[in-house]
C-alpha positions as CSV (number, residue, x, y, z in Angstrom):
1,M,0.3,0.2,0.1
2,T,1.2,3.8,-0.7
3,S,2.0,5.6,2.3
4,P,0.8,9.1,2.0
5,A,4.2,10.6,2.6
6,R,5.0,10.2,-1.0
7,F,2.0,12.5,-2.0
8,P,2.6,15.8,0.3
9,G,0.3,18.8,-0.6
10,G,-2.8,16.9,-0.6
11,D,-5.0,13.6,-0.2
12,P,-3.3,10.9,-2.6
13,T,-6.2,10.5,-3.9
14,D,-7.6,14.1,-4.9
15,R,-3.7,14.1,-6.4
16,L,-4.5,10.7,-8.3
17,R,-7.9,11.9,-9.3
18,A,-6.5,15.1,-10.8
19,R,-3.3,13.6,-12.4
20,V,-5.8,11.4,-14.4
21,E,-7.7,13.6,-15.5
22,E,-5.2,15.9,-16.6
23,S,-3.7,12.3,-18.4
24,E,-7.4,12.0,-20.6
25,G,-6.9,15.7,-20.8
26,E,-3.8,15.2,-23.2
27,R,-5.0,12.1,-24.8
28,R,-8.2,13.9,-26.1
29,R,-6.0,16.6,-27.3
30,L,-3.4,14.4,-29.5
31,L,-6.7,12.5,-30.9
32,M,-8.0,16.0,-31.8
33,A,-4.5,16.7,-33.4
34,I,-4.4,14.3,-35.1
35,E,-8.3,14.1,-36.3
36,L,-7.0,17.5,-37.9
37,L,-3.9,15.9,-39.3
38,R,-5.8,13.7,-41.6
39,E,-8.2,16.6,-42.6
40,L,-5.7,18.7,-43.2
41,A,-3.7,16.2,-45.5
42,G,-6.7,15.7,-47.6
43,T,-6.7,19.5,-48.9
44,L,-4.2,21.8,-51.0
45,N,-7.2,24.5,-50.4
46,Y,-6.0,27.2,-47.9
47,R,-9.5,28.0,-47.3
48,D,-10.6,24.5,-46.1
49,I,-7.4,24.5,-43.8
50,V,-8.1,28.2,-42.0
51,Q,-11.9,26.9,-41.8
52,A,-10.7,23.2,-40.3
53,V,-8.3,25.1,-37.5
54,A,-11.0,27.6,-36.5
55,R,-13.6,24.9,-36.3
56,R,-11.8,22.1,-34.4
57,M,-10.1,24.6,-32.5
58,G,-13.3,26.4,-31.5
59,Y,-14.8,23.2,-30.6
60,A,-11.8,21.1,-28.4
61,L,-11.5,24.3,-26.2
62,E,-14.9,25.1,-25.8
63,L,-14.1,28.8,-26.9
64,D,-16.7,32.3,-27.3
65,R,-14.0,33.0,-30.2
66,C,-11.8,31.2,-32.5
67,S,-10.4,32.9,-35.4
68,V,-7.6,32.8,-38.2
69,F,-6.0,35.8,-39.2
70,L,-3.2,35.9,-42.3
71,V,-0.7,38.3,-43.0
72,E,-0.7,39.9,-46.9
73,K,2.8,40.9,-46.9
74,S,2.8,43.1,-50.2
75,Q,0.2,45.0,-49.2
76,G,1.1,45.3,-45.5
77,T,-2.7,44.3,-44.4
78,V,-4.0,41.5,-42.6
79,H,-7.5,39.6,-43.1
80,L,-9.1,37.7,-41.2
81,V,-9.7,34.6,-42.9
82,A,-12.0,32.5,-40.8
83,S,-13.8,32.4,-38.0
84,Y,-15.8,29.1,-35.6
85,E,-18.4,31.1,-35.0
86,D,-19.6,32.0,-38.3
87,P,-18.6,29.7,-40.9
88,S,-19.7,31.9,-43.9
89,L,-17.4,34.3,-43.3
90,R,-14.7,34.1,-46.5
91,S,-12.0,37.0,-45.7
92,Q,-12.4,40.3,-44.1
93,L,-9.7,43.3,-43.8
94,V,-8.9,44.0,-40.1
95,D,-8.2,47.0,-38.5
96,L,-5.1,46.3,-35.8
97,S,-5.6,49.4,-33.6
98,Q,-9.2,47.4,-32.8
99,Y,-6.4,44.3,-31.8
100,P,-3.6,45.1,-29.8
101,E,-3.0,42.0,-28.7
102,L,-3.3,40.3,-32.1
103,K,-1.0,43.4,-33.2
104,E,1.6,42.5,-30.7
105,A,1.7,38.9,-31.7
106,L,2.0,39.6,-35.3
107,D,4.8,42.5,-34.6
108,E,7.0,40.1,-32.1
109,G,5.8,36.5,-33.3
110,K,5.3,35.1,-29.5
111,V,1.7,34.0,-28.0
112,V,0.3,36.8,-26.2
113,N,-2.2,35.3,-23.1
114,I,-4.5,37.3,-21.3
115,P,-6.6,35.8,-18.7
116,D,-8.5,38.5,-17.8
117,V,-9.3,41.1,-19.9
118,I,-11.1,43.3,-17.5
119,H,-7.9,44.2,-15.8
120,E,-5.4,44.2,-18.8
121,P,-4.5,47.7,-19.1
122,A,-3.1,47.3,-23.0
123,L,-7.0,46.4,-23.9
124,E,-8.1,49.3,-21.7
125,S,-9.8,51.0,-24.9
126,V,-12.0,47.9,-25.7
127,Q,-12.9,46.9,-22.4
128,D,-16.5,48.3,-22.6
129,Q,-16.9,46.3,-25.3
130,L,-15.3,42.9,-23.8
131,A,-17.6,43.5,-21.3
132,N,-20.6,43.4,-23.1
133,R,-19.4,40.5,-24.5
134,R,-18.5,38.8,-21.3
135,V,-15.0,37.8,-22.4
136,Q,-12.8,36.3,-19.7
137,S,-9.6,35.8,-21.6
138,I,-7.8,36.1,-24.7
139,T,-5.1,34.2,-26.3
140,V,-3.1,34.7,-29.2
141,V,-0.8,32.2,-31.1
142,P,1.3,33.2,-34.2
143,M,1.7,31.4,-37.1
144,S,5.1,31.4,-38.4
145,W,7.3,29.7,-41.2
146,R,10.9,30.0,-40.9
147,K,10.9,32.5,-38.6
148,V,8.9,34.7,-40.6
149,V,5.0,35.7,-39.0
150,I,2.6,34.3,-41.8
151,G,-0.7,34.6,-39.4
152,A,-2.3,34.0,-36.1
153,V,-4.8,32.2,-34.6
154,F,-7.1,33.9,-31.9
155,L,-8.7,32.2,-29.0
156,R,-11.2,34.1,-26.8
157,T,-12.9,32.5,-23.6
158,D,-16.3,33.8,-21.6
159,R,-16.8,33.9,-18.4
160,T,-18.7,30.5,-18.7
161,R,-15.3,28.8,-18.5
162,P,-11.8,29.5,-17.1
163,P,-9.0,30.8,-18.8
164,L,-7.2,28.5,-21.0
165,T,-4.7,26.3,-19.0
166,T,-1.5,26.0,-19.9
167,A,-1.3,22.7,-21.6
168,D,-4.3,24.4,-23.6
169,V,-1.8,26.9,-24.8
170,Q,0.6,24.6,-25.8
171,W,-1.5,22.0,-27.6
172,A,-2.9,25.4,-29.9
173,R,0.7,26.5,-30.8
174,L,1.1,22.9,-31.9
175,I,-1.7,23.3,-33.9
176,A,-0.3,26.5,-35.7
177,D,2.5,25.3,-36.7
178,V,0.8,22.3,-38.1
179,A,-1.6,24.7,-39.8
180,A,1.3,27.1,-40.7
181,R,3.0,24.5,-42.7
182,A,0.2,23.1,-44.1
183,L,-0.7,26.9,-45.6
184,R,2.8,27.1,-46.7
185,T,2.0,23.9,-49.1
186,A,-1.1,24.8,-50.2
187,H,0.3,28.3,-51.3
188,R,3.4,26.8,-53.3
189,F,0.9,24.0,-54.8
190,E,-1.6,27.3,-56.0
191,R,1.5,29.1,-57.1
192,L,2.6,25.9,-59.6
193,E,-1.0,25.5,-60.5
194,A,-1.2,29.4,-61.6
195,R,2.4,28.7,-63.2
196,R,0.8,25.6,-65.2
197,R,-2.3,27.3,-66.1
198,G,0.1,30.4,-67.3
199,S,1.8,28.4,-69.7
200,R,-1.3,26.8,-71.2
201,A,-2.1,29.7,-71.7
202,E,1.1,30.7,-73.7
203,L,0.5,27.9,-75.8
204,V,-2.7,28.4,-77.0
205,R,-1.2,31.9,-78.1
206,D,1.4,30.5,-79.6
207,R,-0.9,28.0,-81.0
208,E,-3.5,31.3,-82.5
209,R,-0.5,33.0,-83.9
210,A,0.7,30.6,-85.8
211,A,-3.0,29.6,-87.4
212,L,-2.8,33.4,-87.7
213,V,0.7,33.9,-90.0
214,G,-0.5,30.3,-91.7
215,F,-3.7,32.1,-92.6
216,L,-2.3,35.3,-93.7
217,T,0.0,33.4,-95.7
218,R,-2.2,31.0,-97.5
219,L,-4.5,34.2,-98.2
220,L,-1.4,36.0,-100.0
221,N,-0.4,33.1,-102.1
222,S,-4.1,32.6,-103.0
223,Y,-4.0,36.1,-104.0
224,A,-1.0,36.2,-105.9
225,K,-1.6,32.6,-107.6
226,S,1.7,31.0,-106.3
227,G,2.3,28.1,-104.3
228,S,5.7,29.1,-102.4
229,A,5.4,27.8,-99.1
230,G,5.2,29.8,-95.6
231,P,5.1,28.6,-92.3
232,D,2.8,26.2,-92.6
233,D,4.7,23.7,-90.4
234,L,3.8,25.8,-88.0
235,V,0.1,24.6,-87.9
236,P,-1.1,21.4,-87.7
237,K,-2.4,19.1,-91.0
238,A,-5.8,19.0,-89.4
239,S,-6.0,22.8,-89.7
240,E,-5.0,22.9,-93.5
241,A,-8.2,22.6,-94.6
242,E,-10.0,24.9,-93.0
243,L,-7.2,27.5,-93.5
244,D,-7.4,27.1,-97.4
245,R,-11.3,27.5,-96.6
246,L,-10.8,30.8,-94.8
247,A,-8.7,32.1,-97.1
248,G,-10.9,31.4,-100.1
249,V,-13.3,33.3,-98.3
250,A,-11.6,36.1,-97.4
251,L,-9.9,36.6,-100.9
252,T,-13.4,36.6,-102.4
253,V,-14.5,39.3,-99.9
254,L,-11.4,41.1,-100.8
255,R,-12.8,41.0,-104.4
256,R,-15.7,41.8,-103.8
257,E,-14.9,45.2,-101.9
258,T,-12.5,46.0,-104.9
259,S,-14.7,45.6,-107.4
260,Q,-17.0,47.9,-105.9
């Protein structure tokens, strides 16, 4: 039998129960992280990624609000791109003066954790709004890729539940890191797709140019009754009959116009 002396500072049963509850919480968070990884692995669309992160984090941590913000470096702007409480939200430009805690997290690249917003001096300008919404705590976790902040996850609890624990914040940092990697992968994929579409468009333009050159050559050759070859090799063989037809039509129109 275990001696009570081995559990200083409280009843051993209570300490054991607390440890079991802590372990169960860790197990749940791990399972939720695995489920999120599976979901993110099935998509390369950035909107699906941010919505999955907001939805799963909001549910797992029982949040009043969970939002994902992304930084547009080229324009120096920040956009709200996903929200746990409003899945229909798309993209909204954010005024960082209304979110001093978000600005701090993005500027310094560190977690900002405010357990009690009503007594936080940095939030004095918005405390009336927070009080009306019965906000208890705010935590902002930056998303970084190779030491560059690309966005942040905004976590908010109301007064119906306690502030986030240290374990909760650590789990949120893990999810933010996973989300950042998924977003960078999605960004690379979108760039590759854009290049591919550009290559296809350029190929179509090249074919159109070749067809135009071939058509004009056929037109001039028909008009001059010359059988000399031009850039016909640029045009597929299947298009020769159509080019001949168009050249004949154009020549007929030209003769009619000049005969009037």
